N, C-alpha and C positions, 0 to 999 in steps of 0.2 A: 504494500500500500504506500503510495507516495506521501511524503511529508506534506502537511498543509501549507508549508511555505514554499514548496517547490515552484519554480517559475511556470507560468501558464502561457500557452500560445497567444500571440498577439493577433487576434482575429478582428478585422474591421467590423464595426457595427453595421447592421443592415442599412442599406441606402447611403452608406458613407464610405467614400474611397480612401484608401490609405494614402497618407501624404508622402511624397517622394523624399528620400533622405538626401541631405546635402553631400556633395562629393568631397573627397579629400582636397582636390585642387581648389574648390570653392572655399572650403574652410581656411586653407592656407592663404588664399588671396585676401579673405576678410581679415585674418589676423595680421597680415603684412600691412594692410591699409591702416589698421588700428595702431600698429607700432609707428608707422610714418606720421600719423596724425598726432600721436602722443609726443613724439620727438619735435615735430614742428611747433606744437603748442608750447612746449617747454622753452623753445628759443623765442617764439613770438611774444610769450607772456613775460619775458625778462624785463622789457621796458615798463610794462604795466606794474611789475613788482616794485620798480623804482618809485612809482606814484603811491602804491599801496603801503610799502614798507617805509618809505622815507629816504634816508641817506643812502648813498652808494655803498657804504660799509655793510649795511644790512643785506643788500642785493648780493654783494660779494660773499657774505657769510652764507646766504642761501645756496649760491652756486657751489661753494666749497663743500657744504654738507651733502648736497645732492650728488655731486660727482664722487665724493668719498663713499657714499652708500652704494652707488652703482658699480664703481670699480672694485670694491671689496666683494660684492655679491656675484658679479658676472662669472668668475671662474667656477664657483660652486653651482651656479645655475646651469652652466654649460656641462659640467660634470654630471649633474643629475639628469639632464636631457639625454646625454649619450648612454648612460646606464639604462635609463628607461627605454630608449629605442632598442637597445640590445635585447632586453627582456621581451619587448613586443615582437621583434623580428625573428629571434632565434630560439626562444624557449617555448615549446609547445604547451598549450593550455592543459593537455591531458596529464602532464607531469605534476602540475599544481593540483589538479583535481585528485590525483591518487594520493597526494600528501595530506589532503584534508579528510578527517574522519567523517563518516556518514552521520554519526550522532551529533545533533546540532549543539548540545550543551558543551561538548568537547571540541567541536569544529570551530566555534567562535574564538576561543583563546588561541587555538592553533593558527587560524587564519590571521588573527591580529598579530601574533608573533612573527608570521611570515613577512610582515612589513619590514623587519630588520634585515632580511636577505633579498627582498624583491623591491628595490627602491623605485620610486616614480613620483612625479609631481602630482598636484591635484588634478591637472588636466588629463593625465594618463590614468589616474585611479578609477575614474568613472567608467570608461570603456572596458578596462580590465575587469572590474567588478561585474559589469554586465556580461562579459564573455564567460566569466566563471559561472554565473547563474545559467547561462545558456548551455554550459557543459554539465549541469546537474548539481552544482554546489549549492547548498542551502542559502537562500537570500540573507539570513541573519549572519552567516559566516562571511558572505561577500561584502555585506555592510561593514563588518568589523575590519576587513582588509582595506576597504575603501577609506576608512578613517585612519587606519594606522600607517599604511604605506607612505603617505606623504609626510608623516610626522616623526617617525622613529627610524627611518632608514639611515645607513651610515653617512651618506653625503650630508644630510640635514644635521646629524649629531656633530660631525666634524666642523661644519659651518658654525654651529652654535658654540663649540669650543673656541673657535677662532674669534668669534664676535664677543665672547665673554672670557678673555684670557685670564682674568683675575678671579673668576667665579666658576670653578669647575663643577660646583654643586648644581649650577644651572642646567648642565647637560643631563645629569641624573634626574633632576626634577622634571625637565621636559619629557624625558623618556618615560618616566613613571606615570606622569599625569596623562600623556597622550595614549599610552598603552591602556591605562585604566579607563579612559574615555571610550576607546574602541571596544573593549571587552564589555563594558557596562551597557553601552548602546546596543551592541550585538545581542546580548542576552535579553534586553528589554524588547528588542525587535522580534526575537524568536517567540515572545509571548504575545505581543500586541501588534506585530507587523502584519501586512497584507501581502498576498501574492503579487508578484511584480511581472510586468510584460518583458519579453525578451527581444524586442525589435532591434535595440542597439547591439545586443550580443550577435545577432545575425549579421548586422552591418559591419561590426568589428571583425567578424570572422572572414570577411571578404578583403581585408587589408592585405596587400602583398607581403609575402614572407621574404627572408633573405636580405640581401643588401638593398634592393629597391625599397622594401618595407622599412629598413633601418633609416635610409636617407629621408624618406618621406615623413616618417614619424619624428625624426630629429629636427628637420626643418620646421615642421608644424609646431612642435612643442617649444622650440627655442623662440620662434617669433611670437607665439601666443603668450608665453611666460614673460618675454621681454616687455610686452605692452604693460603688464601689470607691475613689473619691476620699476619701469620708468614712472608710472603714475604713483606708485606707492612711495618711491624715493622722493618725488617732488612734493607729495603731501607731507611726508615726515619732515623734510627740510623746512617746509612752510610752518609746520607746528613748532619746530625748534626756534625759528627766527621770528615769526610774526605773532604767535600766540601771546596774549598779554601775560606778563610775568605773574601778576596777581592771580589770574585764572589757573595757570600751571601750578603755582604754589599751593593754591587751595585744593585743586584736584589731587596733587601729589601728596599733600599732607593729610588727606582723609583716605585711609586705606580702602574702605569699601567703594568710595567714589572713584578712586584711581584705578582699581581693578575693573570696575564696570566700564569706565571710559575707554581703556585700552582694549577691552574685549569687544566693545561695539566698534571701535576703530578698526580692529582686525577684520570684522565682517564687512566693513565698508571699503577698505583699501584693497582687498583681494590680492595681497602680495604672495608671490610664490614661496613655498615652504623652504626652498634652498636659499632664499634671500631674506626672509622675515627676521632672522636673528640679528642681522646688521641694523635693520630699522629699529628693532626693539632696543638694542644696545645704545642706539643714538638718542633714545628718549631718556636721558640721564636724570631728568627731574622726577621720574616716577620710581616707586619702590620696586624691588626685585619681583615680588609676587605679581604686580601689575604687568611687568614686562613678560613674566612667565605666562600669564593669561593671554597676552597678545600672541605668543608663539603657539599656544595649545589650541586656542579657539580658531585662529586663522586657517590652518590646514584642514580643520574639520568642518567648518561652516563659514562661507562668505558668499557674497552676491554672485560671484562667478560660478561657484560650485552649485548654488541653488538653481541658477539658470541651466547649467549643464544637466543637473538631476531632473529638472522638469522636462527637458528635451528627451532624456533617456528613459525615464520611468513614469513620467506624468506628474501633474501638479499635486495630486493627493499624496504621493510619496514624499515630495519635498515639503509639503505643508506639515507632515507628521514628523519627518526626520530632522528638519532644521531646528525647531525649538527644542526638541529632545536633546540633540547634540549640543546646542549652545548651553543649555542648563547644566548638562553633565560635564562638559569641558570647563565651564566656569567653576563648578564645585570641585573637580579634581585639581584644578590649578590652585585654588585657595588651600586645599589640603596639602598638596605637594609643596606649595610655597611656605606654609607654616612648619612643615616637618623637615624640609631638605634645603631651604635657602637661608 
């Protein structure tokens, strides 16, 4: 008897035609256009910043912070994209399926722990999770992998260590809070989740394998992730330079407010997990637990991920998963921050 969470065929409703799926070339073109727009806006808005911020010294400070974040993050972003493309192009899904137990209660922590050896950014985790469900993996286990892979993989942990060289406990706290978030949400989803459609799994299975698939995936992920790195770095630099000192001092001096502010900021900025540690470390006015919340919440739930999940699984899936993940990530961040930082 199939498990009640097993994926169900994506059958179009009567009288309603299935919508055509976007092609990989179209997705890449859209991401490249967004990256170009983000870079152009960054250059064009520089004079505007002179009016908004005031003296040239503030504009120069903004440029310095922005470039520092981007230059620090780019090597780790590129590393994560390459490793993710290798997984997509050369590792058969059946190997992952065989490694996941059939019993959901056990499969969830196993799938979550697999994030440590199967790295990928948020953009890659959604189609990977969908392909796993298409190959018969329980949706709760696929959800756990979706949440853990972008947050606890080696590239992200190394980037976190580099971003916080004087706080090695931040790496352990991020790993523990992110893993706890993935396992907890996975177990809760196994109890209250709903069957999920598999249309994205079938679309992902059509992705070319071998070197063509590697090059296609790497180009797409690098451009798409680069868009949000530029936007996130620009926003973080703006916060550092333009935010009123009194506001920052008030938010940072109130633990509950500071944690909630950075958690919400992580949802809005949509920074790639390979780069978010550098942005978090640049927010020096906030306490360590708030910075930790930024790094734990961001890879698990942000506007970009919600949009991708709606496209892959439907709006009902996102409407249930997003608030559950946000609340869980916030709770585990506070707990890990109190115990480990």
